[in-house]
C-alpha positions as CSV (number, residue, x, y, z in Angstrom):
1,M,11.8,15.7,-12.8
2,S,15.4,16.2,-11.4
3,F,16.8,19.7,-11.0
4,F,19.4,18.8,-13.8
5,K,16.6,18.2,-16.3
6,K,14.7,21.3,-15.3
7,L,17.8,23.4,-15.6
8,K,18.6,22.0,-19.1
9,E,15.1,22.6,-20.2
10,K,15.2,26.2,-19.0
11,I,18.6,26.8,-20.6
12,S,17.5,25.3,-24.0
13,K,14.9,28.1,-24.3
14,Q,17.6,30.7,-24.2
15,T,20.0,31.8,-26.9
16,D,22.5,29.1,-27.8
17,S,25.3,31.7,-28.3
18,V,24.9,32.9,-24.7
19,T,24.9,29.3,-23.4
20,E,28.1,28.6,-25.4
21,K,29.8,31.8,-24.1
22,F,29.1,30.8,-20.5
23,K,30.3,27.2,-21.2
24,E,33.5,28.4,-22.9
25,G,34.2,31.2,-20.4
26,L,33.8,28.8,-17.4
27,T,36.0,26.1,-18.8
28,K,38.8,26.6,-16.2
29,T,36.3,26.6,-13.3
30,R,34.5,23.5,-14.7
31,N,37.7,21.6,-15.2
32,S,38.8,22.3,-11.7
33,F,35.7,22.6,-9.5
34,A,33.1,20.4,-11.3
35,E,35.5,17.6,-12.1
36,R,36.6,17.4,-8.4
37,V,32.9,17.3,-7.3
38,N,32.3,14.6,-9.9
39,D,35.3,12.6,-8.7
40,L,34.1,13.0,-5.1
41,V,30.5,11.6,-5.6
42,Y,31.8,8.6,-7.6
43,R,34.6,7.8,-5.2
44,Y,32.4,7.6,-2.0
45,R,30.0,4.8,-1.5
46,K,28.0,6.6,1.1
47,I,27.3,10.1,2.3
48,D,29.2,10.6,5.6
49,E,31.1,13.3,7.5
50,D,34.3,12.6,5.5
51,F,32.3,13.2,2.3
52,F,31.1,16.6,3.5
53,E,34.5,17.6,4.7
54,E,36.1,16.9,1.3
55,L,33.2,18.7,-0.4
56,E,33.8,21.7,1.9
57,E,37.5,21.8,0.9
58,I,36.6,21.7,-2.8
59,L,34.1,24.6,-2.4
60,I,36.5,26.7,-0.4
61,S,39.3,26.1,-2.9
62,A,37.0,27.4,-5.7
63,D,36.7,30.7,-3.7
64,V,33.1,30.2,-2.8
65,G,34.0,31.8,0.5
66,V,34.1,30.2,4.0
67,T,30.8,31.7,5.2
68,T,28.9,30.7,2.0
69,V,30.4,27.2,2.1
70,M,29.4,26.7,5.8
71,D,25.8,27.8,4.9
72,L,25.7,25.5,1.8
73,I,27.1,22.4,3.7
74,D,24.6,22.9,6.5
75,E,21.7,23.1,4.0
76,L,23.0,20.0,2.2
77,K,23.2,18.0,5.4
78,D,19.7,19.0,6.4
79,E,18.4,18.0,2.9
80,V,20.2,14.7,2.9
81,K,18.8,13.8,6.3
82,K,15.3,14.9,5.4
83,Q,15.3,12.8,2.2
84,N,17.2,10.0,3.8
85,L,19.7,9.9,0.9
86,Q,22.5,7.4,0.9
87,D,24.1,7.6,-2.6
88,P,26.6,10.5,-3.0
89,R,25.6,10.8,-6.7
90,E,22.1,12.0,-5.5
91,V,23.9,15.0,-4.0
92,Q,25.2,16.2,-7.4
93,S,21.9,17.7,-8.5
94,M,21.3,19.1,-5.1
95,I,24.6,21.0,-5.1
96,S,23.8,22.8,-8.4
97,E,20.3,23.5,-7.1
98,K,21.6,25.1,-3.9
99,L,24.1,27.2,-5.8
100,V,21.3,28.7,-7.9
101,E,19.3,29.3,-4.7
102,I,22.2,31.0,-3.0
103,Y,22.7,33.3,-5.9
104,K,19.1,34.1,-6.6
105,G,18.0,34.4,-2.9
106,D,16.4,37.8,-3.1
107,D,15.8,38.2,-6.9
108,R,15.3,42.0,-6.8
109,G,17.8,44.0,-8.8
110,T,19.7,41.1,-10.3
111,E,18.5,41.5,-13.9
112,G,20.5,43.9,-16.1
113,L,20.9,47.6,-15.7
114,N,18.4,50.0,-14.1
115,L,17.7,51.9,-17.3
116,Q,15.4,54.9,-17.2
117,E,12.4,54.7,-19.6
118,N,12.5,58.5,-20.1
119,G,15.5,60.8,-19.8
120,L,19.1,60.1,-19.0
121,T,20.5,57.1,-17.2
122,V,23.7,57.8,-15.3
123,V,26.0,54.9,-14.5
124,L,29.0,55.5,-12.2
125,V,31.8,52.9,-12.7
126,V,34.2,52.3,-9.9
127,G,37.1,49.9,-9.1
128,V,40.9,49.7,-8.6
129,N,43.3,50.1,-11.5
130,G,44.1,46.9,-13.4
131,V,40.8,45.1,-13.0
132,G,39.6,45.9,-16.5
133,K,37.4,48.9,-15.6
134,T,38.0,51.0,-18.8
135,T,37.7,47.9,-21.0
136,S,34.4,47.0,-19.3
137,I,33.1,50.5,-19.9
138,G,33.9,50.2,-23.6
139,K,32.3,46.7,-23.9
140,L,29.2,47.9,-21.9
141,A,28.9,51.0,-24.3
142,H,29.1,48.5,-27.2
143,K,26.3,46.4,-25.7
144,L,24.1,49.3,-25.0
145,K,24.6,50.7,-28.5
146,L,23.6,47.4,-30.0
147,D,20.4,47.7,-27.9
148,G,19.7,51.0,-29.7
149,K,20.8,53.3,-26.9
150,K,22.7,56.6,-27.5
151,V,25.7,56.4,-25.2
152,M,28.3,58.9,-24.0
153,L,31.4,58.3,-21.9
154,A,32.9,60.6,-19.2
155,A,36.7,60.3,-18.7
156,G,36.5,60.8,-14.9
157,D,39.8,58.9,-14.2
158,T,42.1,62.0,-14.5
159,F,44.6,60.5,-12.1
160,R,46.0,57.4,-13.9
161,A,48.5,58.1,-16.7
162,G,46.9,57.0,-20.0
163,A,43.4,56.5,-18.6
164,I,41.8,59.3,-20.7
165,E,43.6,58.1,-23.9
166,Q,42.5,54.5,-23.3
167,L,38.9,55.6,-22.9
168,E,39.1,57.6,-26.1
169,V,40.4,54.6,-28.0
170,W,37.3,52.7,-26.8
171,G,35.1,55.6,-27.7
172,E,36.4,55.6,-31.3
173,R,36.1,51.8,-31.5
174,V,32.5,51.7,-30.3
175,G,31.5,54.9,-32.0
176,V,30.5,57.0,-29.0
177,E,31.6,60.4,-27.8
178,V,34.0,60.8,-24.9
179,I,33.9,64.0,-22.7
180,K,37.3,64.7,-21.1
181,Q,39.5,67.4,-19.6
182,S,43.3,67.4,-19.2
183,A,45.1,64.9,-16.9
184,G,44.9,66.0,-13.3
185,S,41.6,67.8,-13.7
186,D,38.9,67.6,-11.1
187,P,36.9,64.4,-11.9
188,A,33.7,66.1,-10.6
189,A,34.2,68.9,-13.2
190,V,34.6,66.3,-16.0
191,V,31.4,64.5,-14.9
192,Y,29.5,67.9,-14.7
193,D,30.5,68.7,-18.3
194,A,29.5,65.2,-19.4
195,L,26.1,65.4,-17.7
196,H,25.2,68.7,-19.4
197,A,26.5,67.4,-22.8
198,S,24.4,64.3,-22.4
199,I,21.2,66.2,-21.6
200,S,21.7,68.7,-24.5
201,R,22.4,65.9,-27.0
202,N,19.6,63.6,-25.8
203,V,21.9,60.8,-24.7
204,D,20.2,57.7,-23.2
205,V,23.1,56.4,-21.1
206,L,26.1,58.2,-19.6
207,L,28.9,55.9,-18.4
208,C,31.3,57.7,-16.0
209,D,34.8,56.3,-15.4
210,T,36.4,57.1,-12.1
211,A,39.9,56.9,-10.6
212,G,40.8,53.6,-9.0
213,R,43.3,54.4,-6.2
214,L,43.0,52.5,-2.9
215,Q,46.3,53.6,-1.4
216,N,44.5,56.4,0.5
217,K,40.9,55.3,1.2
218,V,40.0,58.7,2.6
219,N,40.8,60.5,-0.7
220,L,39.0,57.8,-2.7
221,M,35.8,58.2,-0.6
222,K,35.9,62.0,-0.7
223,E,36.4,62.0,-4.5
224,L,33.6,59.5,-5.1
225,E,31.3,61.4,-2.7
226,K,32.0,64.7,-4.6
227,V,31.3,63.1,-8.0
228,K,28.1,61.6,-6.6
229,R,26.9,64.9,-5.2
230,V,27.4,66.6,-8.6
231,I,25.4,63.8,-10.3
232,E,22.6,64.0,-7.7
233,R,22.4,67.7,-8.0
234,E,22.3,67.9,-11.8
235,V,20.2,64.8,-12.4
236,P,17.8,64.1,-9.5
237,G,17.6,60.4,-8.7
238,A,21.0,59.6,-10.3
239,P,23.3,57.8,-10.4
240,H,20.9,55.1,-11.3
241,E,23.7,52.4,-11.1
242,V,27.0,52.3,-9.3
243,L,28.9,49.4,-10.9
244,L,32.0,48.0,-9.1
245,V,34.4,46.3,-11.4
246,L,36.3,43.4,-9.9
247,D,38.9,41.0,-11.3
248,A,37.8,37.4,-10.8
249,T,41.4,36.1,-10.9
250,T,42.2,37.9,-7.7
251,G,39.7,35.8,-5.7
252,Q,39.3,36.8,-2.1
253,N,41.3,40.0,-2.7
254,A,38.3,41.1,-4.9
255,M,36.1,40.6,-1.8
256,S,38.2,43.0,0.3
257,Q,38.1,45.6,-2.6
258,A,34.3,45.2,-2.7
259,K,34.0,45.8,1.0
260,T,36.1,49.0,0.7
261,F,34.1,50.4,-2.2
262,T,30.7,49.5,-0.7
263,E,31.8,51.6,2.3
264,A,32.8,54.5,0.0
265,T,29.7,54.5,-2.2
266,D,26.3,52.7,-2.6
267,V,27.4,49.9,-5.0
268,T,24.3,48.6,-6.8
269,G,26.0,45.9,-8.9
270,I,29.2,44.1,-9.7
271,V,31.0,43.7,-13.1
272,L,33.2,40.6,-12.7
273,T,36.0,40.6,-15.3
274,K,38.3,37.8,-16.4
275,L,36.0,35.0,-15.2
276,D,37.4,32.9,-18.2
277,G,40.9,33.3,-16.7
278,T,40.3,31.7,-13.4
279,A,39.5,28.2,-12.0
280,K,37.9,29.9,-9.0
281,G,34.6,31.1,-10.4
282,G,32.9,30.5,-7.0
283,I,33.8,34.1,-6.1
284,V,30.5,35.0,-7.8
285,L,28.6,33.2,-5.1
286,A,30.7,34.6,-2.3
287,I,30.1,38.1,-3.5
288,R,26.3,37.6,-3.7
289,N,25.9,35.8,-0.4
290,E,28.3,37.8,1.7
291,L,27.9,41.3,0.2
292,K,24.2,40.9,-0.9
293,T,25.2,42.7,-4.1
294,P,24.2,41.3,-7.5
295,V,26.8,40.4,-10.1
296,K,25.2,42.2,-13.1
297,F,27.9,41.5,-15.8
298,V,30.7,38.9,-16.2
299,G,33.6,39.0,-18.6
300,L,33.9,35.7,-20.4
301,G,36.6,36.5,-22.9
302,E,38.5,39.3,-24.7
303,K,36.1,39.9,-27.6
304,M,33.9,43.0,-27.7
305,D,30.7,40.9,-27.1
306,D,32.2,38.8,-24.3
307,L,30.8,40.9,-21.5
308,Q,27.5,39.1,-20.7
309,E,24.6,39.9,-18.4
310,F,25.0,37.5,-15.5
311,D,22.5,34.7,-15.3
312,A,22.6,32.3,-12.3
313,E,21.2,29.3,-14.2
314,Q,23.6,29.8,-17.2
315,F,26.5,30.1,-14.7
316,V,25.6,26.9,-12.9
317,Y,25.0,25.1,-16.2
318,G,28.3,26.4,-17.5
319,I,30.1,24.9,-14.6
320,F,28.2,21.6,-14.4
321,S,27.3,21.0,-18.1
322,E,29.4,17.9,-18.5
323,M,28.3,16.5,-15.2
324,L,24.7,17.1,-16.2
325,E,25.1,15.3,-19.4
326,Q,26.8,12.4,-17.7
327,S,24.0,12.2,-15.1
328,E,21.4,12.1,-17.9
329,D,23.2,9.2,-19.6
330,N,23.3,7.3,-16.2
331,E,19.5,7.9,-15.8
332,E,18.8,6.5,-19.3
333,N,21.1,3.5,-18.8
């Protein structure tokens, strides 16, 4: 059975609404990336060096990342040689299979949040301003509440004008309490108050917002380190997750942000926002392959429930769905 068919079978066992969200959210990437790959395999009569060079260009333009692309092309060349393939259309299925393999690699820690079975789960949310950090916190709170969790928010971004008010709006919208102090307060003090409020009120998950300034990296690191020390002291073993929010539309700039934040704190997962607004969804693979950090959630739209747990198969299916269907039709004919 081809990888396409196996992928479709696996996806068919999952929720239709999730599959549709990935398909809709990845429309721009599919229209750009998948269509160009489809055009490539039907334009070439044989698999040669020119074919691989053009495929390389397509992958790089989709922000898959140069290092990741080189690895992928080398693997494809080896596989083509080993199987003695001649028809470029036979590479279609192989590309999607390799993309899933690249992402899944080491499967540990890629599935959802590290929620504690007993006691409080503390999630520290970091990222620069303008990437959708506060919105992601609100949507994540909504998701956790639907799962039956009691959630609280800590307004730890006391630096950006309007950040506290924005988080409060989300708190009201979702129906969760927000712990805050006045603008300009010490973020560590806000988080300290929120930790004690969470413990006394038997909260399941505390989501802590943080300031997103990168202009002075030293200050950013010191601030995050101080917040982390307070969390570790008050709740041993916490924070249980440090989620870095990145804007997918910024492409390789998101990679440089990721490197800065992983230096400043132990990032355990990525929240990739605005994936529906870019044709360069390949950034997901670059992040995973080059930073070895799992993408835990992706933003696939503006609605409250458009923040979805990342799933490598759903992602690849969302990009190649039309190509998969076309391939099946060709097999039947």
